[in-house]
C-alpha positions in Angstrom: 13.4 13.5 12.9 13.1 9.8 12.7 12.5 7.2 10.0 10.0 4.4 10.0 10.0 1.6 7.4 7.9 -1.3 6.3 8.4 -4.1 3.8 6.2 -6.8 2.3 6.6 -9.7 -0.1 3.6 -11.4 -1.6 3.0 -13.9 -4.4 1.3 -12.8 -7.6 -0.5 -16.2 -7.6 -2.0 -15.4 -4.2 -3.6 -12.2 -5.5 -4.7 -13.9 -8.7 -6.5 -16.5 -6.6 -8.1 -13.8 -4.5 -9.3 -12.0 -7.6 -10.6 -15.2 -9.1 -12.5 -16.2 -5.9 -13.7 -12.7 -4.8 -14.1 -10.9 -8.1 -15.2 -7.3 -8.0 -16.1 -7.5 -4.3 -12.5 -8.3 -3.5 -11.2 -5.5 -5.8 -13.5 -2.9 -4.3 -12.6 -4.0 -0.7 -8.9 -3.8 -1.3 -8.2 -1.2 -4.0 -9.3 2.4 -4.5 -11.3 3.4 -7.6 -8.2 5.2 -9.0 -6.1 2.0 -8.5 -8.8 -0.1 -10.2 -8.9 2.3 -13.1 -5.1 2.3 -13.6 -4.8 -1.5 -13.6 -7.8 -1.9 -15.9 -5.7 -0.5 -18.8 -3.2 -3.4 -18.5 -3.2 -6.9 -20.0 -4.1 -9.8 -17.7 -0.5 -10.8 -16.7 0.6 -7.2 -16.1 -2.7 -6.5 -14.3 -2.1 -9.3 -11.8 1.5 -8.3 -11.2 0.4 -4.7 -10.7 -2.4 -5.7 -8.2 0.1 -7.9 -6.3 2.8 -5.3 -6.0 0.2 -2.7 -5.0 -1.1 -5.1 -2.3 2.5 -5.6 -1.1 2.9 -1.8 -1.0 -0.3 -1.4 1.0 1.0 -3.9 3.6 4.4 -2.1 3.7 2.8 1.3 4.3 0.5 -0.2 7.0 3.6 -1.7 8.7 5.5 1.6 8.5 2.5 3.3 10.1 2.7 0.7 12.9 -0.9 -0.4 12.5 -1.0 -3.2 10.0 -4.6 -3.7 8.7 -7.5 -3.6 11.1 -5.7 -1.8 14.0 -6.9 1.8 14.5 -9.4 1.3 11.6 -6.8 1.1 8.8 -8.0 -0.9 5.9 -6.3 -1.7 2.6 -8.5 0.6 0.5 -7.4 3.5 2.7 -3.9 3.2 1.2 -3.9 3.9 -2.5 -0.9 3.1 -4.6 -0.9 5.0 -7.8 1.5 5.6 -10.7 2.3 9.3 -11.2 2.9 11.0 -14.5 6.6 9.9 -14.5 5.7 6.3 -13.9 6.8 6.3 -10.2 4.6 4.8 -7.5 2.9 7.2 -5.0 0.9 6.4 -1.9 -2.3 8.3 -1.3 -3.7 7.8 2.2 -7.3 8.5 3.2 -9.6 7.9 6.2 -8.0 6.3 9.2 -4.6 5.7 7.5 -4.4 9.5 6.7 -5.2 10.3 10.3 -2.4 8.0 11.6 0.0 9.6 9.1 -0.8 13.1 10.5 -0.5 11.9 14.1 2.9 10.5 13.4 4.0 13.8 12.0 5.0 12.3 8.6 6.6 14.9 6.4 7.7 12.4 3.6 6.4 9.0 2.4 8.2 7.0 -0.2 7.4 3.6 -1.7 9.5 1.4 -3.9 8.0 -1.6 -5.8 9.4 -4.6 -7.6 8.2 -7.8 -9.0 9.9 -10.8 -10.6 8.1 -14.0 -11.6 5.6 -14.9 -8.9 7.0 -12.5 -6.3 6.0 -8.9 -5.6 8.0 -6.8 -3.2 7.4 -3.3 -1.7 9.2 -1.1 0.7 7.8 2.0 2.4 9.9 4.7 4.2 8.4 7.4 6.4 10.3 10.5 7.5 8.6 11.8 10.6 9.1 14.9 12.8 10.0 14.4 16.4 11.9 11.7 18.1 9.4 8.9 17.7 8.9 8.4 21.5 5.2 9.6 21.6 3.6 7.7 18.8 -0.1 8.2 19.8 -0.7 4.5 20.1 0.3 3.5 16.6 
């Protein structure tokens, strides 16, 4: 077994600006339908914080996968960050991100999120089978 991790820190104001400039096109490109539905229930301030921390989580997951965005076809919308019934964040991977997850032999994926003021922070930890030496190009 081996552990992979990724972290990211972003500014809420950066995501607010991207939403203002890009509107629905930006939201559809970066966030899954389920994510957009969850944040639509929030007030404006909380909505921007939630979008920002979810973006940071997407980056953290992509870093833990070893791909970032763009490499091996992994895109932000392939990494959904949802709130489960207990209020905890869960990552749901689809498309190329799910393929890389399988190739790495991931048996557990955890994300942790935090935001304070204009900062949004996320950490992702992957527990993978094997020794991590043959990572299939990730």
